Residue, then its C-alpha position, 0 to 999 in steps of 0.5 A: m761815673r758816666r759811661l760813653g758808648p755801647a756797653k749797657f748794663g742794668t746796675v753799676l756795681v762796686g767792690l770787686t772780688l774775683v772768685a777763684g777757680f774750681a771744676v764742677s759738673g752739676t755736683a756741689a763744690a767746696a766754697p771758692k776762695t777770693a782774690e782781688r781783680t784789677p783792670v788793665s792799663s797797657y800799651d802794645f804796638v807793632s811797627e812795620k819795617g821802615d816806620y820811623i816812630g816804632g823803628g820796626a820793633t814790637r813792644s808791650y808795656k803793662a802797669p804796674k811794672d811800666k808807668v801808664t797815665l792818662t790825661g785829657n777828656a773825651e774831646n782830646l786825650t793822651l795816654r803816656v807810657d814810661s818803660a820800667d827801665g827808663q829807656e823808652w817813653w811814648d805818647v798816644n794822642l787821640a782826639a775827636p773832630r773839633g767840637q765833638r767828643l770821643h765815643p765807641g766807634v771807628y774814626r777814619d782819615a785821622e790827621r795829626a791831632s794838634f793840627r787836624t782840619g775840618r771834621a777830621p779826628g786826631l791821632d799822634v803817636g810818638g815818643t823816645g825822641r821821635g815824632c811825625n810832622q804829618v799823620w795819616g791814620e785811623f783809630a777805634i774806640d772800644q771803651i771810654e768812660t769819664d768821671a763827673s769832672g769830665a776826665v777819662t777814667v776808662l779807655e780801650a782803643t786801637f790805632t793805625q798810624n802812617c807817618e809823613g805819608p798815607t802809604s808809609p810803613a804803619l805803626k799799629g797799637t792797642v792802648r788800655y787804661q783801667a779797662f776790663p776786656l769787652s768782646y765776643q767771638f765764635t767759631s761755628d763748625p760746618g753744619d752748626y745751625i746757630g752759627g751757620g758755619k761762620s767765625k766772627s768777632y765783635r768789639g765795642a767799636n761796632t757792637v753793643f753788649t748787655v749783661g744781666g742776671s746773677v751768679d745764683g740764677a743765670l748770666s745773660f750776655g747780649v751782643s748786637g752789631q755787624r747785622d747780628d743779634w746774639r744771646v749767650e746764657f749760662a746757669p749753674a746746676q740746681g742749688q748752686k751758684l756760678a763760680v770760676g770753673t768748668y761745667t760739663g753736661a750742660k743742657r738747654y737753659p731754662f729747661n736744664d732740669g737740675s743740670p748746668g744750663l747753656s743757651v746760645s741763640g740769635n738771628g732768629r735761630g735757637c736750639n730745641q735741645l742741646g748738649g755742651s759745656f762751658t768754663i767761667t775763667e773770670l768772675v767779678t762780683d760786688a759784696q752782695g754777689k752781683v756780677k761786675a765782670f766775667a769771662a767764659t768759653y763755651e761749646q754747644f751742640c745744637e739738637n745734640g748733633t756733632a757740629a759744634l759752636r764754640g765761643t768766648v765772652h768777655a763782659f763787664a758792667 
């Protein structure tokens, strides 16, 4: 499998298994059960009043209830959605500027895909008997992957389309095809040294994410984008393995001395000591226990103060 874009990982893994949930706080827990975890194929849109395509409606479709298919390649692709009741269908056509390939990033000044000119990217969203003659808009590719034949196998993208005029009411949507979520966001209290009292979010269109480590050591999540570089690390208590559940009484990793370990640092800032907790909400491994994907939330108090840094991680390999 060939990956296009910024998500970089050391190993490509197969055979997904989700570890079921339980709560831990530095003491041994019963062996967790396992369940299958699958990526998401979906289409969601919000149509402003007066938008011809969406008719001012809000819709959400998700496989397998609704049929979601994808055709094309990284130069020009179409995601097709057929509703479960057979009453609605939609096509979302995304195209790179002619002679180029789609990759994670933001594509502005999009024109109707089949008739795009010059170096313009292409966008065309229509369906259920409605389409645009001309399109103004933009879209962002958060994830895209292709197989050996060049067919797109993973996609996550957002778009804004104005039909027939640049100031026409907008249609805004998100498409996913066989995609795990990939993002990072945090909220920093006033006085928190690490986050500086800010709140920010990062997605694949403008950010490089990295994942390293294992469930029996520590998981490390790197974030680089928007003039920031962050590192988030999670570790189990001594003698345990990371699994879905809540970990309280966390101390600074790698100096956690038998307690669960946590460390959120970046932009030249780090804690000498910290207290906190984290919850792993999803954890996907291969048959050897290596991490394929995970999701987690955390709360960190730097220097054991009262100002918190809180964040959410969605990562996959």
